[in-house]
C-alpha positions as CSV (number, residue, x, y, z in Angstrom):
1,M,110.6,84.3,132.0
2,T,108.1,81.9,130.7
3,E,109.7,78.9,129.0
4,K,109.9,79.2,125.3
5,R,107.8,76.9,123.2
6,T,108.7,74.9,120.2
7,A,106.7,75.8,117.1
8,R,104.2,73.1,116.1
9,P,101.7,72.8,113.3
10,A,98.4,74.4,114.2
11,K,94.9,74.0,112.9
12,T,93.2,77.1,111.5
13,S,89.4,77.4,111.3
14,S,89.7,75.8,107.9
15,G,90.3,72.6,109.7
16,R,93.6,71.8,107.9
17,R,97.1,72.0,109.0
18,S,98.9,75.3,108.2
19,A,102.1,77.1,109.1
20,P,101.8,78.4,112.6
21,L,102.7,81.9,113.7
22,D,104.8,81.3,116.8
23,V,104.3,84.6,118.6
24,D,106.3,83.7,121.7
25,A,109.3,82.7,119.6
26,L,109.0,86.0,117.7
27,L,108.8,88.0,121.0
28,D,111.6,86.1,122.7
29,D,114.1,86.4,119.8
30,P,116.5,89.2,120.8
31,A,117.1,89.8,117.0
32,T,113.5,91.1,116.8
33,R,113.8,94.8,117.4
34,V,110.7,96.2,115.7
35,I,107.2,94.7,115.2
36,V,104.8,96.6,113.0
37,C,101.1,95.7,113.3
38,C,99.4,96.6,110.0
39,G,96.1,96.1,108.3
40,S,92.9,98.0,107.3
41,G,91.0,100.0,109.9
42,G,88.8,98.4,112.5
43,V,90.4,95.0,112.6
44,G,92.0,95.2,116.1
45,K,95.5,96.4,115.3
46,T,95.8,98.6,118.4
47,T,94.6,95.8,120.7
48,T,97.0,93.3,119.0
49,A,99.9,95.7,119.3
50,A,99.2,96.4,123.0
51,A,98.8,92.7,123.7
52,L,102.1,91.8,121.9
53,G,103.9,94.6,123.8
54,L,102.5,93.5,127.2
55,R,103.3,89.8,126.6
56,A,106.9,90.7,125.4
57,A,107.5,92.8,128.5
58,E,106.2,90.2,130.8
59,R,108.5,87.7,129.1
60,G,111.6,89.9,129.8
61,R,111.8,92.3,126.9
62,R,112.2,96.1,127.4
63,V,109.3,97.3,125.2
64,V,107.8,100.6,124.0
65,V,104.4,100.5,122.3
66,L,103.5,103.3,119.9
67,T,99.7,103.4,119.6
68,I,97.7,105.5,117.2
69,D,94.1,105.6,118.4
70,P,93.3,103.3,121.3
71,A,89.8,103.0,122.7
72,R,89.4,105.3,125.7
73,R,89.2,102.5,128.3
74,L,92.2,100.7,126.9
75,A,94.2,103.9,126.9
76,Q,93.2,104.4,130.6
77,S,94.3,100.9,131.5
78,M,97.7,101.6,129.9
79,G,98.0,104.9,131.8
80,L,97.4,107.0,128.7
81,V,94.5,109.1,130.1
82,E,95.3,112.0,127.8
83,L,97.0,112.2,124.4
84,D,100.7,112.1,125.2
85,N,103.5,112.1,122.7
86,A,106.1,110.8,125.1
87,P,106.6,107.2,126.2
88,R,105.5,106.5,129.8
89,P,105.6,103.4,132.0
90,V,102.5,101.2,132.1
91,K,101.6,100.5,135.7
92,G,100.4,97.0,136.3
93,A,102.7,95.2,133.9
94,D,104.5,92.2,135.6
95,T,108.2,93.0,135.5
96,A,109.4,89.9,137.4
97,A,111.1,88.5,134.3
98,G,113.2,91.7,134.1
99,G,111.3,93.4,131.3
100,S,109.5,96.8,131.2
101,L,106.7,98.3,129.3
102,D,106.3,101.9,128.1
103,A,103.5,103.2,125.9
104,M,102.6,106.3,124.1
105,M,99.9,107.7,121.7
106,L,101.0,109.4,118.6
107,D,100.3,113.2,118.5
108,M,100.6,113.8,114.8
109,K,100.9,117.6,115.1
110,R,103.3,117.6,118.0
111,T,105.6,115.1,116.2
112,F,105.7,117.4,113.2
113,D,106.4,120.4,115.5
114,E,109.3,118.4,117.0
115,V,110.8,117.8,113.5
116,I,110.6,121.6,112.8
117,E,112.1,122.5,116.2
118,A,115.0,120.0,115.7
119,H,116.0,121.0,112.2
120,A,115.4,124.8,112.2
121,T,116.8,127.7,114.1
122,P,114.6,129.0,116.9
123,E,113.6,132.0,114.9
124,K,112.7,130.0,111.8
125,A,110.9,127.4,113.9
126,E,108.7,130.0,115.5
127,Q,107.8,131.5,112.1
128,I,106.9,128.1,110.7
129,L,104.9,126.9,113.7
130,A,102.8,130.1,113.5
131,N,102.1,129.8,109.7
132,P,98.5,129.0,108.9
133,F,99.5,126.7,106.0
134,Y,101.8,124.7,108.2
135,Q,99.1,124.4,110.9
136,A,96.7,122.9,108.3
137,L,99.4,120.7,106.9
138,S,100.5,119.3,110.3
139,S,97.0,118.7,111.4
140,S,95.0,117.3,108.6
141,F,97.0,116.9,105.3
142,A,96.5,113.5,103.7
143,G,99.4,111.2,104.6
144,T,100.7,113.3,107.5
145,Q,99.7,110.8,110.2
146,E,101.4,107.9,108.4
147,Y,104.5,110.0,107.8
148,M,104.6,111.0,111.5
149,A,104.1,107.4,112.6
150,M,107.2,106.5,110.7
151,E,109.0,109.6,111.9
152,K,108.2,108.7,115.5
153,L,109.4,105.1,114.9
154,G,112.7,106.5,113.8
155,Q,112.9,108.8,116.8
156,L,112.3,105.9,119.2
157,R,114.9,103.7,117.6
158,T,117.5,106.5,117.8
159,R,116.6,107.2,121.5
160,A,116.9,103.5,122.3
161,E,120.4,103.3,120.7
162,A,121.5,106.4,122.4
163,A,120.4,105.1,125.8
164,K,122.2,101.9,125.4
165,A,125.4,103.7,124.3
166,D,125.2,105.8,127.4
167,G,124.6,102.9,129.7
168,R,121.1,104.2,130.7
169,T,118.2,101.9,131.6
170,D,115.5,104.4,130.8
171,E,114.6,104.4,127.1
172,A,116.9,101.4,126.5
173,W,114.2,99.6,124.7
174,D,115.1,96.4,122.9
175,L,111.7,96.0,121.2
176,I,109.5,98.7,119.6
177,V,105.9,97.7,118.7
178,V,104.1,99.9,116.3
179,D,100.3,100.2,115.8
180,T,99.8,101.7,112.3
181,P,97.3,104.5,111.6
182,P,93.6,103.5,111.0
183,S,93.7,104.1,107.3
184,R,91.0,103.1,104.8
185,S,93.6,101.0,103.1
186,A,96.4,99.1,104.8
187,L,98.7,100.1,102.0
188,D,98.4,103.8,103.0
189,F,101.0,103.2,105.8
190,L,103.6,102.4,103.1
191,D,102.5,104.8,100.4
192,A,101.4,108.0,102.3
193,P,104.8,108.9,103.8
194,Q,106.5,108.7,100.3
195,R,103.7,110.8,98.8
196,L,104.0,113.5,101.5
197,G,107.8,113.5,101.3
198,S,107.5,113.9,97.5
199,F,105.0,116.7,97.9
200,L,107.3,118.6,100.4
201,D,110.3,118.0,98.1
202,G,108.4,118.1,94.8
203,R,107.9,120.4,91.8
204,F,105.0,122.4,93.2
205,I,106.9,123.4,96.3
206,R,110.1,124.1,94.4
207,I,108.1,126.4,92.0
208,L,106.8,128.3,95.0
209,S,110.2,128.6,96.7
210,A,112.5,129.4,93.7
211,P,110.9,132.7,92.7
212,A,111.4,134.1,96.2
213,K,114.9,135.2,95.2
214,A,113.4,137.3,92.3
215,G,111.3,139.4,94.6
216,G,108.5,141.9,93.9
217,R,106.5,141.7,90.7
218,A,108.8,139.1,89.2
219,Y,108.0,136.8,92.1
220,L,104.3,137.2,91.6
221,K,104.5,136.7,87.8
222,V,106.5,133.4,88.2
223,V,104.2,132.1,90.9
224,S,101.1,133.1,88.9
225,F,102.5,131.4,85.8
226,A,103.6,128.2,87.6
227,V,100.4,127.7,89.7
228,G,98.1,128.9,87.0
229,T,94.5,127.8,87.2
230,A,95.2,125.5,90.1
231,G,96.3,128.4,92.2
232,N,93.3,130.4,91.3
233,V,91.0,127.6,92.2
234,M,92.8,127.0,95.6
235,T,92.7,130.8,96.3
236,K,88.9,130.9,95.7
237,I,88.3,127.9,97.9
238,L,90.7,128.6,100.7
239,G,90.8,132.4,100.7
240,A,92.9,135.1,99.2
241,G,95.7,134.7,101.7
242,F,96.3,131.0,100.9
243,L,99.2,131.4,98.4
244,T,100.8,134.1,100.7
245,D,100.7,131.6,103.6
246,V,102.1,128.8,101.3
247,Q,104.9,131.1,100.0
248,T,105.8,132.3,103.5
249,F,105.9,128.7,104.7
250,V,108.0,127.6,101.8
251,S,110.5,130.4,102.3
252,A,110.9,129.7,106.0
253,L,111.3,125.9,105.4
254,D,113.5,126.1,102.3
255,T,116.5,124.5,103.9
256,M,114.5,121.5,105.3
257,F,112.7,120.2,102.3
258,G,115.3,117.5,101.3
259,G,115.3,116.2,104.9
260,F,111.6,115.1,104.8
261,R,112.2,112.6,102.0
262,E,115.6,111.6,103.4
263,R,114.0,110.7,106.8
264,A,111.1,108.9,105.1
265,D,113.6,106.9,103.0
266,R,115.7,106.1,106.1
267,T,112.8,104.8,108.1
268,Y,111.6,102.8,105.0
269,R,115.0,101.1,105.0
270,L,114.5,100.4,108.7
271,L,111.3,98.6,107.8
272,Q,113.2,96.5,105.4
273,A,116.0,95.7,107.8
274,E,116.7,92.4,109.5
275,G,115.2,92.6,113.0
276,T,111.9,94.2,111.8
277,A,108.8,92.0,111.6
278,F,105.4,92.8,110.1
279,V,102.3,91.3,111.6
280,V,99.3,91.7,109.4
281,V,96.1,91.9,111.3
282,A,92.7,91.1,109.7
283,A,89.2,90.2,110.7
284,P,87.3,87.3,109.0
285,E,85.6,89.8,106.6
286,P,86.0,89.9,102.8
287,D,87.3,93.5,102.7
288,A,89.7,93.1,105.6
289,L,91.2,89.9,104.2
290,R,91.4,91.4,100.7
291,E,93.4,94.3,102.2
292,A,95.6,91.7,104.1
293,S,96.3,89.9,100.9
294,Y,97.3,93.1,99.1
295,F,99.6,94.0,102.0
296,V,101.2,90.5,102.1
297,E,102.0,90.8,98.4
298,R,103.3,94.4,98.8
299,L,105.6,93.4,101.6
300,G,107.0,90.6,99.4
301,A,107.5,93.0,96.5
302,E,109.3,95.5,98.8
303,R,111.3,92.8,100.5
304,M,110.0,93.6,103.9
305,P,110.0,90.8,106.5
306,L,106.6,89.3,107.2
307,A,106.1,87.4,110.4
308,G,102.6,86.2,109.7
309,L,98.8,86.9,109.9
310,V,96.7,87.4,113.0
311,L,93.2,86.5,112.1
312,N,91.2,88.4,114.7
313,R,87.7,87.9,116.1
314,V,87.2,84.4,114.8
315,H,83.9,82.7,115.9
316,V,84.3,79.4,117.6
317,A,81.8,76.8,118.8
318,L,82.0,74.6,121.8
319,A,80.1,71.6,120.3
320,E,81.9,71.2,117.0
321,D,80.2,67.8,116.2
322,L,76.7,69.4,116.2
323,S,76.2,71.1,112.9
324,A,74.1,74.2,112.3
325,D,71.5,72.3,110.3
326,R,71.1,69.6,113.0
327,A,70.9,72.1,115.8
328,A,68.2,74.1,113.9
329,A,66.2,71.0,113.1
330,A,66.4,69.8,116.8
331,A,65.1,73.3,117.8
332,E,62.1,73.0,115.4
333,D,61.3,69.5,116.8
334,L,61.2,70.8,120.3
335,D,59.0,73.7,119.3
336,A,56.6,71.3,117.6
337,A,56.5,69.1,120.7
338,G,55.4,72.2,122.6
339,G,58.1,72.2,125.4
340,Q,61.7,72.8,126.4
341,A,61.7,76.4,125.0
342,L,65.0,77.1,126.8
343,T,66.7,74.2,125.2
344,A,65.3,75.1,121.8
345,G,66.7,78.6,122.2
346,L,70.1,77.4,123.1
347,L,70.1,75.1,120.0
348,R,69.3,78.2,117.8
349,V,72.1,80.2,119.4
350,H,74.5,77.3,118.6
351,A,73.2,77.0,115.1
352,D,73.9,80.7,114.6
353,R,77.4,80.4,116.0
354,M,78.1,77.4,113.8
355,R,77.0,79.4,110.7
356,R,79.3,82.2,111.6
357,R,82.1,79.8,112.2
358,D,81.6,78.2,108.9
359,R,81.6,81.6,107.2
360,D,84.9,82.5,109.0
361,R,86.3,79.1,107.9
362,S,85.4,79.7,104.3
363,L,87.1,83.2,104.3
364,A,90.2,81.8,106.0
365,V,90.5,79.1,103.4
366,R,90.6,81.7,100.6
367,F,93.5,83.5,102.3
368,T,95.5,80.5,103.2
369,S,95.0,79.0,99.7
370,A,96.3,82.2,98.1
371,H,99.2,82.5,100.6
372,P,100.0,79.0,101.8
373,T,103.4,79.9,103.2
374,V,102.2,82.8,105.5
375,P,102.0,81.7,109.1
376,V,98.6,82.2,110.7
377,V,97.3,82.5,114.2
378,E,93.6,82.9,115.1
379,V,92.2,84.9,118.0
380,P,88.7,84.0,119.1
381,A,86.0,86.7,119.1
382,R,85.1,88.2,122.5
383,A,81.8,89.2,124.0
384,E,83.2,92.7,124.8
385,D,86.0,95.0,123.8
386,V,89.3,94.6,125.6
387,H,89.8,97.5,128.0
388,D,92.3,96.5,130.6
389,L,95.6,94.7,131.2
390,E,93.9,91.4,132.0
391,G,92.1,91.5,128.7
392,L,95.3,92.2,126.9
393,R,96.9,89.2,128.7
394,A,94.1,87.0,127.5
395,V,94.6,88.2,123.9
396,G,98.3,87.6,124.3
397,A,97.6,84.1,125.5
398,D,95.4,83.4,122.5
399,L,98.1,84.8,120.2
400,S,100.7,82.5,121.7
401,K,98.7,79.4,120.9
402,G,99.9,79.4,117.3
């Protein structure tokens, strides 16, 4: 195993000292059982989660990474050629330190199906899985992906504990790394499961399920009264059989409704527990850092353990002493002299990089000023997307610099 490092103060792009995020200390700590990578969409959560998982495994941890939507080439490099809802070993990971790495991609519908199959009789499960309303709910209903990501996290934790209790080495993971769904808002990961659980256990569903005992015309009268105009509108939009499908689904699933909210609450408590660490991922963009700021505040309000911020895709310059203005002025002087076009071009490229670096620095300062106690690590921007294990190792090395 690589020797553990001692945390040291690190400079951010702001140029001032700030609290470092010591990633290796986090990964090496046996008390760390779950790492959740969160943030708004498009900031590199999946790559960060995969890099953390690979680095932890190659430092001796037994890791499973739950990814949501990895790029095709990255998925291929991790052995996930097709969508697969079961953890599988990642070939190419260095296991010399005694660790291991499994990875999986969340199949939202398949996870929902597994919940139904595990908590309903075979006859009821078959009826539910064939129901058109359930098929729509499990495939595209708002909040379902976030709910199922948390459901799968709970399943993985249960399987790991069972494997350890049985003395098995397979599935005996001591670290679960979770890549959260690519939601428009980072807060959706925390809010959507509760909303879906409330819907499945809420007043609308109870109204539809309660009249089933009345039967016949009484059933239709109660449903019509309860649903009212909303039901008429939904029927017009979704077809005459919509309410029938909903009522059939509700009747078949009646005994399971309380379990949805219960499981969501149980996983929510896992996210608050000691041993869980949230890593907020952001890019140096106003919207992404605004979402990161909201998420940091929400984690504090919910008493969820925050490890720190990964500021991804930060622009760096090799010649820090040469400012953008000086480089641009030197390029103009060379142009005026009528020679050295290549040198002038390189100076312009440097000026552009320095402007981008200064912009990233300004945005980073806003975040660190608002959240001075949040540890930060910066990951430099790359010329191309990460698509293999070597690329993930390079990202992991950058993350470890603190």
